[in-house]
Chimera marker file (.cmm) of the C-alpha trace (Angstrom):
<marker_set name="trace">
<marker id="1" x="31.483" y="5.244" z="-44.522" r="1" g="1" b="0" radius="0.5"/>
<marker id="2" x="31.415" y="7.938" z="-41.880" r="1" g="1" b="0" radius="0.5"/>
<marker id="3" x="27.696" y="8.285" z="-42.504" r="1" g="1" b="0" radius="0.5"/>
<marker id="4" x="26.643" y="4.382" z="-41.993" r="1" g="1" b="0" radius="0.5"/>
<marker id="5" x="28.440" y="5.278" z="-38.684" r="1" g="1" b="0" radius="0.5"/>
<marker id="6" x="26.804" y="7.611" z="-37.913" r="1" g="1" b="0" radius="0.5"/>
<marker id="7" x="23.449" y="6.582" z="-38.830" r="1" g="1" b="0" radius="0.5"/>
<marker id="8" x="24.591" y="3.077" z="-36.775" r="1" g="1" b="0" radius="0.5"/>
<marker id="9" x="25.440" y="5.278" z="-33.925" r="1" g="1" b="0" radius="0.5"/>
<marker id="10" x="21.956" y="7.306" z="-34.214" r="1" g="1" b="0" radius="0.5"/>
<marker id="11" x="19.889" y="4.069" z="-34.489" r="1" g="1" b="0" radius="0.5"/>
<marker id="12" x="21.151" y="2.684" z="-31.033" r="1" g="1" b="0" radius="0.5"/>
<marker id="13" x="21.041" y="5.393" z="-29.601" r="1" g="1" b="0" radius="0.5"/>
<marker id="14" x="17.805" y="5.074" z="-29.963" r="1" g="1" b="0" radius="0.5"/>
<marker id="15" x="17.097" y="1.366" z="-29.444" r="1" g="1" b="0" radius="0.5"/>
<marker id="16" x="18.856" y="2.057" z="-26.162" r="1" g="1" b="0" radius="0.5"/>
<marker id="17" x="16.551" y="4.949" z="-24.902" r="1" g="1" b="0" radius="0.5"/>
<marker id="18" x="14.011" y="2.859" z="-26.478" r="1" g="1" b="0" radius="0.5"/>
<marker id="19" x="14.838" y="0.285" z="-24.120" r="1" g="1" b="0" radius="0.5"/>
<marker id="20" x="15.580" y="2.257" z="-20.772" r="1" g="1" b="0" radius="0.5"/>
<marker id="21" x="11.495" y="4.216" z="-21.443" r="1" g="1" b="0" radius="0.5"/>
<marker id="22" x="9.789" y="0.452" z="-21.899" r="1" g="1" b="0" radius="0.5"/>
<marker id="23" x="11.563" y="-0.327" z="-18.586" r="1" g="1" b="0" radius="0.5"/>
<marker id="24" x="11.127" y="1.858" z="-16.841" r="1" g="1" b="0" radius="0.5"/>
<marker id="25" x="7.777" y="1.653" z="-18.250" r="1" g="1" b="0" radius="0.5"/>
<marker id="26" x="7.528" y="-1.985" z="-17.140" r="1" g="1" b="0" radius="0.5"/>
<marker id="27" x="8.716" y="-1.407" z="-13.910" r="1" g="1" b="0" radius="0.5"/>
<marker id="28" x="5.777" y="0.557" z="-12.985" r="1" g="1" b="0" radius="0.5"/>
<marker id="29" x="3.251" y="-1.201" z="-14.325" r="1" g="1" b="0" radius="0.5"/>
<marker id="30" x="5.285" y="-3.557" z="-11.365" r="1" g="1" b="0" radius="0.5"/>
<marker id="31" x="4.537" y="-1.467" z="-9.419" r="1" g="1" b="0" radius="0.5"/>
<marker id="32" x="1.261" y="-1.092" z="-9.673" r="1" g="1" b="0" radius="0.5"/>
<marker id="33" x="-0.378" y="-4.710" z="-9.865" r="1" g="1" b="0" radius="0.5"/>
<marker id="34" x="1.884" y="-5.199" z="-6.423" r="1" g="1" b="0" radius="0.5"/>
<marker id="35" x="-1.041" y="-2.845" z="-4.904" r="1" g="1" b="0" radius="0.5"/>
<marker id="36" x="-1.299" y="-1.379" z="-2.523" r="1" g="1" b="0" radius="0.5"/>
<marker id="37" x="0.075" y="-0.075" z="0.741" r="1" g="1" b="0" radius="0.5"/>
<marker id="38" x="-1.882" y="0.038" z="4.305" r="1" g="1" b="0" radius="0.5"/>
<marker id="39" x="0.336" y="1.435" z="7.297" r="1" g="1" b="0" radius="0.5"/>
<marker id="40" x="-0.695" y="2.614" z="11.024" r="1" g="1" b="0" radius="0.5"/>
<marker id="41" x="-0.449" y="2.866" z="14.392" r="1" g="1" b="0" radius="0.5"/>
<marker id="42" x="-3.407" y="1.906" z="16.890" r="1" g="1" b="0" radius="0.5"/>
<marker id="43" x="-3.318" y="3.803" z="19.475" r="1" g="1" b="0" radius="0.5"/>
<marker id="44" x="-5.148" y="5.117" z="22.891" r="1" g="1" b="0" radius="0.5"/>
<marker id="45" x="-6.850" y="8.632" z="23.358" r="1" g="1" b="0" radius="0.5"/>
<marker id="46" x="-3.651" y="9.406" z="24.257" r="1" g="1" b="0" radius="0.5"/>
<marker id="47" x="-1.509" y="9.000" z="21.270" r="1" g="1" b="0" radius="0.5"/>
<marker id="48" x="0.149" y="5.657" z="23.438" r="1" g="1" b="0" radius="0.5"/>
<marker id="49" x="0.782" y="3.087" z="20.986" r="1" g="1" b="0" radius="0.5"/>
<marker id="50" x="-1.526" y="-0.502" z="22.466" r="1" g="1" b="0" radius="0.5"/>
<marker id="51" x="0.627" y="-3.853" z="21.367" r="1" g="1" b="0" radius="0.5"/>
<marker id="52" x="-1.560" y="-6.949" z="21.131" r="1" g="1" b="0" radius="0.5"/>
<marker id="53" x="-4.295" y="-5.426" z="19.668" r="1" g="1" b="0" radius="0.5"/>
<marker id="54" x="-5.005" y="-6.843" z="16.032" r="1" g="1" b="0" radius="0.5"/>
<marker id="55" x="-6.473" y="-4.783" z="13.340" r="1" g="1" b="0" radius="0.5"/>
<marker id="56" x="-8.780" y="-6.037" z="11.133" r="1" g="1" b="0" radius="0.5"/>
<marker id="57" x="-9.022" y="-5.119" z="6.805" r="1" g="1" b="0" radius="0.5"/>
<marker id="58" x="-11.721" y="-6.804" z="5.001" r="1" g="1" b="0" radius="0.5"/>
<marker id="59" x="-11.881" y="-7.167" z="1.002" r="1" g="1" b="0" radius="0.5"/>
<marker id="60" x="-15.579" y="-5.074" z="0.794" r="1" g="1" b="0" radius="0.5"/>
<marker id="61" x="-16.396" y="-7.047" z="-2.288" r="1" g="1" b="0" radius="0.5"/>
<marker id="62" x="-15.455" y="-11.151" z="-1.501" r="1" g="1" b="0" radius="0.5"/>
<marker id="63" x="-15.460" y="-10.039" z="1.904" r="1" g="1" b="0" radius="0.5"/>
<marker id="64" x="-12.498" y="-11.219" z="3.146" r="1" g="1" b="0" radius="0.5"/>
<marker id="65" x="-10.905" y="-10.913" z="5.825" r="1" g="1" b="0" radius="0.5"/>
<marker id="66" x="-7.368" y="-10.325" z="6.904" r="1" g="1" b="0" radius="0.5"/>
<marker id="67" x="-6.018" y="-9.198" z="10.729" r="1" g="1" b="0" radius="0.5"/>
<marker id="68" x="-2.644" y="-8.086" z="12.280" r="1" g="1" b="0" radius="0.5"/>
<marker id="69" x="-1.289" y="-7.803" z="15.756" r="1" g="1" b="0" radius="0.5"/>
<marker id="70" x="0.619" y="-4.820" z="16.376" r="1" g="1" b="0" radius="0.5"/>
<marker id="71" x="4.052" y="-4.775" z="17.840" r="1" g="1" b="0" radius="0.5"/>
<marker id="72" x="5.610" y="-2.742" z="21.116" r="1" g="1" b="0" radius="0.5"/>
<marker id="73" x="5.025" y="0.168" z="19.070" r="1" g="1" b="0" radius="0.5"/>
<marker id="74" x="1.160" y="0.266" z="17.890" r="1" g="1" b="0" radius="0.5"/>
<marker id="75" x="2.608" y="0.040" z="14.113" r="1" g="1" b="0" radius="0.5"/>
<marker id="76" x="0.923" y="-2.727" z="11.518" r="1" g="1" b="0" radius="0.5"/>
<marker id="77" x="1.141" y="-3.603" z="7.923" r="1" g="1" b="0" radius="0.5"/>
<marker id="78" x="-0.697" y="-5.132" z="4.890" r="1" g="1" b="0" radius="0.5"/>
<marker id="79" x="0.446" y="-4.912" z="1.947" r="1" g="1" b="0" radius="0.5"/>
<marker id="80" x="-0.536" y="-5.240" z="-1.553" r="1" g="1" b="0" radius="0.5"/>
<marker id="81" x="-3.911" y="-5.112" z="-1.061" r="1" g="1" b="0" radius="0.5"/>
<marker id="82" x="-6.056" y="-4.594" z="-4.681" r="1" g="1" b="0" radius="0.5"/>
<marker id="83" x="-5.822" y="-1.591" z="-6.472" r="1" g="1" b="0" radius="0.5"/>
<marker id="84" x="-9.743" y="-1.677" z="-7.910" r="1" g="1" b="0" radius="0.5"/>
<marker id="85" x="-10.985" y="-2.844" z="-4.742" r="1" g="1" b="0" radius="0.5"/>
<marker id="86" x="-12.505" y="-1.229" z="-1.198" r="1" g="1" b="0" radius="0.5"/>
<marker id="87" x="-11.141" y="-2.232" z="2.019" r="1" g="1" b="0" radius="0.5"/>
<marker id="88" x="-12.917" y="-1.367" z="5.819" r="1" g="1" b="0" radius="0.5"/>
<marker id="89" x="-9.976" y="-1.713" z="8.840" r="1" g="1" b="0" radius="0.5"/>
<marker id="90" x="-10.678" y="-1.218" z="12.369" r="1" g="1" b="0" radius="0.5"/>
<marker id="91" x="-9.267" y="-2.937" z="15.465" r="1" g="1" b="0" radius="0.5"/>
<marker id="92" x="-10.226" y="-4.566" z="18.691" r="1" g="1" b="0" radius="0.5"/>
<marker id="93" x="-8.271" y="-4.040" z="21.755" r="1" g="1" b="0" radius="0.5"/>
<marker id="94" x="-9.486" y="-5.796" z="25.232" r="1" g="1" b="0" radius="0.5"/>
<marker id="95" x="-12.611" y="-6.011" z="23.966" r="1" g="1" b="0" radius="0.5"/>
<marker id="96" x="-12.655" y="-2.414" z="23.448" r="1" g="1" b="0" radius="0.5"/>
<marker id="97" x="-13.195" y="-1.540" z="19.354" r="1" g="1" b="0" radius="0.5"/>
<marker id="98" x="-11.895" y="1.900" z="17.342" r="1" g="1" b="0" radius="0.5"/>
<marker id="99" x="-14.542" y="3.107" z="14.840" r="1" g="1" b="0" radius="0.5"/>
<marker id="100" x="-14.259" y="1.725" z="10.743" r="1" g="1" b="0" radius="0.5"/>
<marker id="101" x="-12.650" y="3.201" z="8.593" r="1" g="1" b="0" radius="0.5"/>
<marker id="102" x="-12.951" y="2.983" z="4.811" r="1" g="1" b="0" radius="0.5"/>
<marker id="103" x="-10.301" y="2.670" z="2.120" r="1" g="1" b="0" radius="0.5"/>
<marker id="104" x="-11.794" y="3.913" z="-1.104" r="1" g="1" b="0" radius="0.5"/>
<marker id="105" x="-10.823" y="2.244" z="-4.881" r="1" g="1" b="0" radius="0.5"/>
<marker id="106" x="-10.924" y="5.612" z="-6.011" r="1" g="1" b="0" radius="0.5"/>
<marker id="107" x="-7.880" y="6.874" z="-3.807" r="1" g="1" b="0" radius="0.5"/>
<marker id="108" x="-5.169" y="6.304" z="-6.183" r="1" g="1" b="0" radius="0.5"/>
<marker id="109" x="-1.719" y="6.726" z="-3.731" r="1" g="1" b="0" radius="0.5"/>
<marker id="110" x="0.542" y="3.925" z="-3.507" r="1" g="1" b="0" radius="0.5"/>
<marker id="111" x="0.459" y="3.760" z="0.726" r="1" g="1" b="0" radius="0.5"/>
<marker id="112" x="-2.123" y="4.984" z="2.760" r="1" g="1" b="0" radius="0.5"/>
<marker id="113" x="-1.502" y="5.642" z="6.665" r="1" g="1" b="0" radius="0.5"/>
<marker id="114" x="-4.797" y="5.503" z="8.945" r="1" g="1" b="0" radius="0.5"/>
<marker id="115" x="-4.409" y="5.897" z="12.510" r="1" g="1" b="0" radius="0.5"/>
<marker id="116" x="-7.040" y="3.434" z="14.728" r="1" g="1" b="0" radius="0.5"/>
<marker id="117" x="-8.038" y="5.146" z="17.458" r="1" g="1" b="0" radius="0.5"/>
<marker id="118" x="-9.341" y="3.262" z="20.569" r="1" g="1" b="0" radius="0.5"/>
<marker id="119" x="-11.146" y="4.881" z="24.466" r="1" g="1" b="0" radius="0.5"/>
<marker id="120" x="-9.960" y="2.044" z="26.368" r="1" g="1" b="0" radius="0.5"/>
<marker id="121" x="-11.835" y="3.930" z="29.496" r="1" g="1" b="0" radius="0.5"/>
<link id1="1" id2="2" r="1" g="1" b="0" radius="0.2"/>
<link id1="2" id2="3" r="1" g="1" b="0" radius="0.2"/>
<link id1="3" id2="4" r="1" g="1" b="0" radius="0.2"/>
<link id1="4" id2="5" r="1" g="1" b="0" radius="0.2"/>
<link id1="5" id2="6" r="1" g="1" b="0" radius="0.2"/>
<link id1="6" id2="7" r="1" g="1" b="0" radius="0.2"/>
<link id1="7" id2="8" r="1" g="1" b="0" radius="0.2"/>
<link id1="8" id2="9" r="1" g="1" b="0" radius="0.2"/>
<link id1="9" id2="10" r="1" g="1" b="0" radius="0.2"/>
<link id1="10" id2="11" r="1" g="1" b="0" radius="0.2"/>
<link id1="11" id2="12" r="1" g="1" b="0" radius="0.2"/>
<link id1="12" id2="13" r="1" g="1" b="0" radius="0.2"/>
<link id1="13" id2="14" r="1" g="1" b="0" radius="0.2"/>
<link id1="14" id2="15" r="1" g="1" b="0" radius="0.2"/>
<link id1="15" id2="16" r="1" g="1" b="0" radius="0.2"/>
<link id1="16" id2="17" r="1" g="1" b="0" radius="0.2"/>
<link id1="17" id2="18" r="1" g="1" b="0" radius="0.2"/>
<link id1="18" id2="19" r="1" g="1" b="0" radius="0.2"/>
<link id1="19" id2="20" r="1" g="1" b="0" radius="0.2"/>
<link id1="20" id2="21" r="1" g="1" b="0" radius="0.2"/>
<link id1="21" id2="22" r="1" g="1" b="0" radius="0.2"/>
<link id1="22" id2="23" r="1" g="1" b="0" radius="0.2"/>
<link id1="23" id2="24" r="1" g="1" b="0" radius="0.2"/>
<link id1="24" id2="25" r="1" g="1" b="0" radius="0.2"/>
<link id1="25" id2="26" r="1" g="1" b="0" radius="0.2"/>
<link id1="26" id2="27" r="1" g="1" b="0" radius="0.2"/>
<link id1="27" id2="28" r="1" g="1" b="0" radius="0.2"/>
<link id1="28" id2="29" r="1" g="1" b="0" radius="0.2"/>
<link id1="29" id2="30" r="1" g="1" b="0" radius="0.2"/>
<link id1="30" id2="31" r="1" g="1" b="0" radius="0.2"/>
<link id1="31" id2="32" r="1" g="1" b="0" radius="0.2"/>
<link id1="32" id2="33" r="1" g="1" b="0" radius="0.2"/>
<link id1="33" id2="34" r="1" g="1" b="0" radius="0.2"/>
<link id1="34" id2="35" r="1" g="1" b="0" radius="0.2"/>
<link id1="35" id2="36" r="1" g="1" b="0" radius="0.2"/>
<link id1="36" id2="37" r="1" g="1" b="0" radius="0.2"/>
<link id1="37" id2="38" r="1" g="1" b="0" radius="0.2"/>
<link id1="38" id2="39" r="1" g="1" b="0" radius="0.2"/>
<link id1="39" id2="40" r="1" g="1" b="0" radius="0.2"/>
<link id1="40" id2="41" r="1" g="1" b="0" radius="0.2"/>
<link id1="41" id2="42" r="1" g="1" b="0" radius="0.2"/>
<link id1="42" id2="43" r="1" g="1" b="0" radius="0.2"/>
<link id1="43" id2="44" r="1" g="1" b="0" radius="0.2"/>
<link id1="44" id2="45" r="1" g="1" b="0" radius="0.2"/>
<link id1="45" id2="46" r="1" g="1" b="0" radius="0.2"/>
<link id1="46" id2="47" r="1" g="1" b="0" radius="0.2"/>
<link id1="47" id2="48" r="1" g="1" b="0" radius="0.2"/>
<link id1="48" id2="49" r="1" g="1" b="0" radius="0.2"/>
<link id1="49" id2="50" r="1" g="1" b="0" radius="0.2"/>
<link id1="50" id2="51" r="1" g="1" b="0" radius="0.2"/>
<link id1="51" id2="52" r="1" g="1" b="0" radius="0.2"/>
<link id1="52" id2="53" r="1" g="1" b="0" radius="0.2"/>
<link id1="53" id2="54" r="1" g="1" b="0" radius="0.2"/>
<link id1="54" id2="55" r="1" g="1" b="0" radius="0.2"/>
<link id1="55" id2="56" r="1" g="1" b="0" radius="0.2"/>
<link id1="56" id2="57" r="1" g="1" b="0" radius="0.2"/>
<link id1="57" id2="58" r="1" g="1" b="0" radius="0.2"/>
<link id1="58" id2="59" r="1" g="1" b="0" radius="0.2"/>
<link id1="59" id2="60" r="1" g="1" b="0" radius="0.2"/>
<link id1="60" id2="61" r="1" g="1" b="0" radius="0.2"/>
<link id1="61" id2="62" r="1" g="1" b="0" radius="0.2"/>
<link id1="62" id2="63" r="1" g="1" b="0" radius="0.2"/>
<link id1="63" id2="64" r="1" g="1" b="0" radius="0.2"/>
<link id1="64" id2="65" r="1" g="1" b="0" radius="0.2"/>
<link id1="65" id2="66" r="1" g="1" b="0" radius="0.2"/>
<link id1="66" id2="67" r="1" g="1" b="0" radius="0.2"/>
<link id1="67" id2="68" r="1" g="1" b="0" radius="0.2"/>
<link id1="68" id2="69" r="1" g="1" b="0" radius="0.2"/>
<link id1="69" id2="70" r="1" g="1" b="0" radius="0.2"/>
<link id1="70" id2="71" r="1" g="1" b="0" radius="0.2"/>
<link id1="71" id2="72" r="1" g="1" b="0" radius="0.2"/>
<link id1="72" id2="73" r="1" g="1" b="0" radius="0.2"/>
<link id1="73" id2="74" r="1" g="1" b="0" radius="0.2"/>
<link id1="74" id2="75" r="1" g="1" b="0" radius="0.2"/>
<link id1="75" id2="76" r="1" g="1" b="0" radius="0.2"/>
<link id1="76" id2="77" r="1" g="1" b="0" radius="0.2"/>
<link id1="77" id2="78" r="1" g="1" b="0" radius="0.2"/>
<link id1="78" id2="79" r="1" g="1" b="0" radius="0.2"/>
<link id1="79" id2="80" r="1" g="1" b="0" radius="0.2"/>
<link id1="80" id2="81" r="1" g="1" b="0" radius="0.2"/>
<link id1="81" id2="82" r="1" g="1" b="0" radius="0.2"/>
<link id1="82" id2="83" r="1" g="1" b="0" radius="0.2"/>
<link id1="83" id2="84" r="1" g="1" b="0" radius="0.2"/>
<link id1="84" id2="85" r="1" g="1" b="0" radius="0.2"/>
<link id1="85" id2="86" r="1" g="1" b="0" radius="0.2"/>
<link id1="86" id2="87" r="1" g="1" b="0" radius="0.2"/>
<link id1="87" id2="88" r="1" g="1" b="0" radius="0.2"/>
<link id1="88" id2="89" r="1" g="1" b="0" radius="0.2"/>
<link id1="89" id2="90" r="1" g="1" b="0" radius="0.2"/>
<link id1="90" id2="91" r="1" g="1" b="0" radius="0.2"/>
<link id1="91" id2="92" r="1" g="1" b="0" radius="0.2"/>
<link id1="92" id2="93" r="1" g="1" b="0" radius="0.2"/>
<link id1="93" id2="94" r="1" g="1" b="0" radius="0.2"/>
<link id1="94" id2="95" r="1" g="1" b="0" radius="0.2"/>
<link id1="95" id2="96" r="1" g="1" b="0" radius="0.2"/>
<link id1="96" id2="97" r="1" g="1" b="0" radius="0.2"/>
<link id1="97" id2="98" r="1" g="1" b="0" radius="0.2"/>
<link id1="98" id2="99" r="1" g="1" b="0" radius="0.2"/>
<link id1="99" id2="100" r="1" g="1" b="0" radius="0.2"/>
<link id1="100" id2="101" r="1" g="1" b="0" radius="0.2"/>
<link id1="101" id2="102" r="1" g="1" b="0" radius="0.2"/>
<link id1="102" id2="103" r="1" g="1" b="0" radius="0.2"/>
<link id1="103" id2="104" r="1" g="1" b="0" radius="0.2"/>
<link id1="104" id2="105" r="1" g="1" b="0" radius="0.2"/>
<link id1="105" id2="106" r="1" g="1" b="0" radius="0.2"/>
<link id1="106" id2="107" r="1" g="1" b="0" radius="0.2"/>
<link id1="107" id2="108" r="1" g="1" b="0" radius="0.2"/>
<link id1="108" id2="109" r="1" g="1" b="0" radius="0.2"/>
<link id1="109" id2="110" r="1" g="1" b="0" radius="0.2"/>
<link id1="110" id2="111" r="1" g="1" b="0" radius="0.2"/>
<link id1="111" id2="112" r="1" g="1" b="0" radius="0.2"/>
<link id1="112" id2="113" r="1" g="1" b="0" radius="0.2"/>
<link id1="113" id2="114" r="1" g="1" b="0" radius="0.2"/>
<link id1="114" id2="115" r="1" g="1" b="0" radius="0.2"/>
<link id1="115" id2="116" r="1" g="1" b="0" radius="0.2"/>
<link id1="116" id2="117" r="1" g="1" b="0" radius="0.2"/>
<link id1="117" id2="118" r="1" g="1" b="0" radius="0.2"/>
<link id1="118" id2="119" r="1" g="1" b="0" radius="0.2"/>
<link id1="119" id2="120" r="1" g="1" b="0" radius="0.2"/>
<link id1="120" id2="121" r="1" g="1" b="0" radius="0.2"/>
</marker_set>
């Protein structure tokens, strides 16, 4: 009887460990499927935030464009961008434009931080 209990206990511990590993793997896949987070700030050349600037993110494959109007601190945020796609990012403020930056599909970071600088003079 005690041998049977030991086997049952060992099977139960193994099953529990397997469930934990499978759950962790599923959560990791879910996070990767959720996509990348692109965030940063729109700043002038003296590193002051530019409130009400507009940030544009273009999917280079489909040419779909997303935009975001930054707040008082100049920050922007684009969640859930596809991981297997290149993106072009730039900002505009009162007729002035930042340089266009790229986010590569080969950049495997789940969170990409880009400051966009605009010369407003």
